[in-house]
Residue, then its C-alpha position, 0 to 999 in steps of 0.5 A: x520560550x525556556x523552562x519546563x515545556x521547552x525542555x519536555x518539547x525537546x525531549x519528546x522530539x528526541x525520543x520520538x525520532x529515536x523510536x522512529x529509528x528503532x522502528x523503520x531502520x533497525x526493526x527493533x522497536x522499544x515501545x508499542x504503537x499505543x505508547x508511541x501515540x501518546x508521546x505524540x499526542x503529548x508533543x501535540x498538546x504542548x505545541x498547541x499550548x506553547x506555539x513558539x516551540x513548534x520546530x520545522x524539525x518536529x514529528x508533528x510537522x511532517x505534514x505541510x500545506x497543500x500546492x495550490x491547484x494548477x501549480x507544479x512543482x519547482x524544477x531544481x538542477x541537481x548539483x551532481x547529475x542522477x545518471x543511470x546505472x549500466x543494465x546487464x542481463x547476463x553473467x558473460x555480459x557482467x565479465x565483459x564489464x569487468x574486463x572494460x574496469x580491469x584495463x582502466x585500472x591496468x589490474x590483471x585480475x579482479x579477484x581482489x576487488x571488493x564490491x557492494x552488492x544490493x538489491x535494484x529496488x523497483x521504486x522511485x529514486x530521490x535525492x535528500x539534501x541535509x544542511x546543518x543536520x536538517x532536511x532542507x530539500x528533496x528532489x525526484x531524479x527527473x531527467x537526471x540533470x533536473x528534478x522536482x522539489x517534492x520536499x513537503x511530500x517526502x517529509x511525510x515518510x516516516x523513516x525519513x529523519x527531519x534532523x540528522x542524529x549527532x549522538x555517535x559522530x559530527x554530523x556534516x554541514x552539507x549531506x546529500x542522500x540518494x535512495x529509493x522510495x517504495x512501498x513494502x508489498x505487504x503494506x501495498x496489499x494492506x493498503x490496497x485492501x483498506x481501499x477496496x473496503x472503502x469502496x475505492x479503486x486499488x492501485x495496480x503495483x507498488x511502483x506506480x503507486x509510489x510515483x503517483x503519491x510523490x507527485x500529489x499536491x497535498x502532502x496530508x494525502x501523501x502521509x496516507x501512503x505507506x512509503x518508505x525510503x532506503x539509501x544507496x549513495x551519498x555523493x555529497x558529504x561535506x568536511x568528512x573523508x572516507x576511504x570506501x562506500x562501506x565506511x560511509x554507509x556506516x557513518x550515515x546509518x550513525x546519523x540515521x539514515x535508513x538502508x534496507x539491510x540486504x546489501x553486503x560486501x563481496x570479493x570478486x565477481x563470483x561472489x557478486x554472481x552468487x549473491x545475484x543467485x540467491x536473491x533471485x531464488x528468494x525474490x518472492x519472499x523479499x518484502x519489496x519488489x526487486x528487478x535485479x542487482x546492483x554491484x559497485x566497487x567499494x573503494x572510493x578512489x577507484x571509482x574516482x579513477x574510473x569516472x563516468x560516461x555521459x550516461x553511467x558510472x563505469x564503477x557500477x552495474x545492474x544485473x537484471x533478473x529474468x523477466x516475468x512476462x508472457x503473451x496472450x489474446x485479449x478476448x474482450x474488455x468489460x466495464x466493471x461497477x466498483x463499490x463507489x460507482x467508478x466504472x473500470x476496463x477490465x481485460x479478459x485474456x486467454x488463460x496464460x501462466x505468469x510468474x507462477x499464476x494462471x491469469x485470465x483477468x486484469x484491471x486496465x485502470x481507466x480510459x486514458x490507460x487503455x488509450x495509451x496502450x493502444x489496445x483493441x480487442x483481439x490484440x496479442x498482448x504482453x502480461x507482466x507480473x512481477x512477485x505477488x503483484x496483480x498482473x498487468x498488460x504492459x503493451x501490444x505484441x501484435x495488434x488485431x489487423x484484417x478478418x477475425x480468426x475463424x474461431x473467435x466467436x466461439x472463443x469469447x467469454x460466454x458470460x459477457x454474452x446474452x442468450x442470443x450471443x450478443x455482447x451484454x452492455x458495457x462490453x467490447x467482444x468484437x474483433x478489432x474493436x476499439x474500447x471508448x469511454x462509457x457513456x452509461x452504467x452497464x449495470x443500471x443504464x444511468x448516464x455516467x459522469x466524468x471526474x478526471x480521467x475517471x467515469x463514475x455512475x452516480x446511481x448510488x441508490x439503485x445501482x445493483x453493483x454498488x449496493x452489493x459492494x457497499x453491503x459486502x464492505x459493511x458486512x466484512x471483516x473490517x466492518x460488521x464482521x458478518x461472515x455468514x453472508x458472502x457477496x453472492x448471498x447478498x446479491x441473492x438478497x437483493x434480487x429477491x427483494x429483501x433488501x434496498x439498501x445496506x442498512x436493510x441487512x439489520x432489518x432482515x430479522x425483524x420480519x418473520x416474512x423475511x425468513x420464509x422468503x430466504x428459506x424459499x431461496x436456493x442454498x439457504x436452509x433453517x440452519x444457515x438462516x438461523x446462523x445469520x439471524x444470530x450473528x446479525x443480533x450479535x453484531x449490531x454493537x460495533x466499534x465506532x471506527x469499523x462502523x465508519x468504514x462500513x459506511x463507504x465514505x469515499x477515502x475513508x478507510x480503516x486508518x482514517x476511520x480511527x483518526x476520526x473515532x479518536x478525535x470525534x465522541x459520537x456520529x453526531x458529533x462527527x456529521x457536524x464537523x467543519x473543515x476546520x475541525x477535520x483538518x486538525x487531525x494529522x493525516x487528513x487533508x483538504x480533499x478527504x475533509x471535503x469527502x467526509x463533509x460532503x457525504x454527511x450532507x447528502x440527504x440520502x446518506x442521512x436517510x441511510x444512517x437513520x435506517x441503520x439506527x432503526x435497525x438497532x445498529x449502535x457504534x461504541x467507542x472501543x476501550x483503549x488497549x491495555x499497555x500491560x496485557x499478555x500481548x502488550x507490544x507484540x506482533x502476532x500472526x494467526x494461521x488455520x482455524x481456531x475452535x474456541x473463538x472466531x478469528x475476529x474475536x481472537x484478533x480483538x482479544x489480541x488488540x485489546x491486550x495491547x497487541x498488534x495482529x499482522x497478516x503475515x509472518x516476517x521478522x518482527x512477528x513475535x507470536x504465530x497462533x496456530x489453529x487446525x489445518x494451518x498454512x505455510x506460515x508455520x513453516x516460515x514461523x519456524x525458520x525465522x525463530x518465531x515463538x509458535x503458540x497452538x490454540x490451547x497456550x494462546x487461550x492460556x496466555x490470554x486468561x493470564x491477565 
């Protein structure tokens, strides 16, 4: 097709890719998320109206078809093997490495050697192959010789260009870029929070989450993960000659290939060591998991002379950071019940400090994971914690054998035992006791069901932890934002018979007898009851997307709820949606569509929705954020306690004025709003040059519109 539609489609594709590069590669966005979404939606409409305009390189085509169930990824041989990097753990070891380099090159001193140093990201290596400037194949490292074809999955990663930028220099006919696929810590934490509030299991660490996401069969599900790619090499680049990696990196940046921005060029090993010490010192402040530094000679001709061994290149090394690991005793394994009934093993260990944090508990993920570690109660175990990631057991240091220590019974966690000292249901506390799959829910005794490598309690209507968990999600900050009640108080209400389902929360203030019952409970007084009832009345109207989050539909967290709220005008319309209606939404795949439809078809869930409606709950569509508001296109972070409004109200005000609220201060933050008793965010904001607004100035800015 020619003419205006084709010209506009091309213009939109180029514009969207330019904004992707600005946002992901240069941290310098020129438009707000809302403006980006408008451009994207316009392109979607154009391509729907004119199917012949659809191009594989279009930003709308990042999500491809799912791999059929039971099929695995194609195996593809690497043209250039992805071999290992030699790991070294001391400066002395690095100097020995340099001696080998100098002997090979017949050099007396390495002071004049230029090295490129960069973080050794704890991610998953991948190779991107471009032909004629277009992304045609993405491979995992595999065994170094053969990888798996994960093209459809990595096409969903927003900072990977589907087409190279030719505006600054000619593009190569063939380009292979290698780098690390990973998840930034802040995005990982936000992703986990969203999953927890949707009643889903959280992930243990960014690397395992990345690895699992890359090998999912449905690209639409992969697109939900906050993956990003950062390059570190380009072993093949036809038609272009470069003298150094530095020159090659400049070309890659011009073509739109993303780098982390933390690498630098230095002269001599002393400068490499200084970079290593500096990065190690600020390791916890880095946005990614990093376990060391990679140093490689910049001069490509020297690299060619040095070559490689069977397992590693002779011109680069990795100097690792000191591991963050401790040993402790596994005292018990508990089966915990999640919001959606998932039965998850949880370890209780003797308190130990790991990476600056005292650890007493950690998840064991699933039965298969416990078996792979070979754990039994009483084992001496390794606990590992890198950065701010959840601590996890990484192995057995000394297995529990022979007789139990004399103090074993006294040292067991008391909260896992009955008054008689026996283990409560779902608890494994005996010395050398092996963990086994839960055949019944420890909370309600219902026979469990197996779903893949997980077990679940199907008794969603009467299992106390599930009811309490779902009510907490409903009342939480991503649901109705009723902060006058927490999980302990919610459990109190169920125990007192005031609630049987989460929907009963909105019936508490409608029966005078409930007030009297509440006043008879521990730590409930006139003022706390009045405050709760007032907030329930105030929160009955809720934005549609937050209402959907509060329902705890499996796989529906904040991001998916927003997509659904944008697509469907009412709850009734969504409840009647068929698979075809859901799959047209970019970001929703077959798995999520099935969960949504199944949830609305369930009779108990239909009764639950009717009970909410009877309690006066009314989901409403939010007004579109202002494109020229006081905070349009700005990233805002809050710290401390505001006096003039609640944190939730302040957040909504910023979003309504076109801004975006983040949880932590970074180089992308435009404003830090400071209330009473601010935390460490204020200090970091000053160091980064972020504009700080006291509450009065914040309110004045809001009122200026």
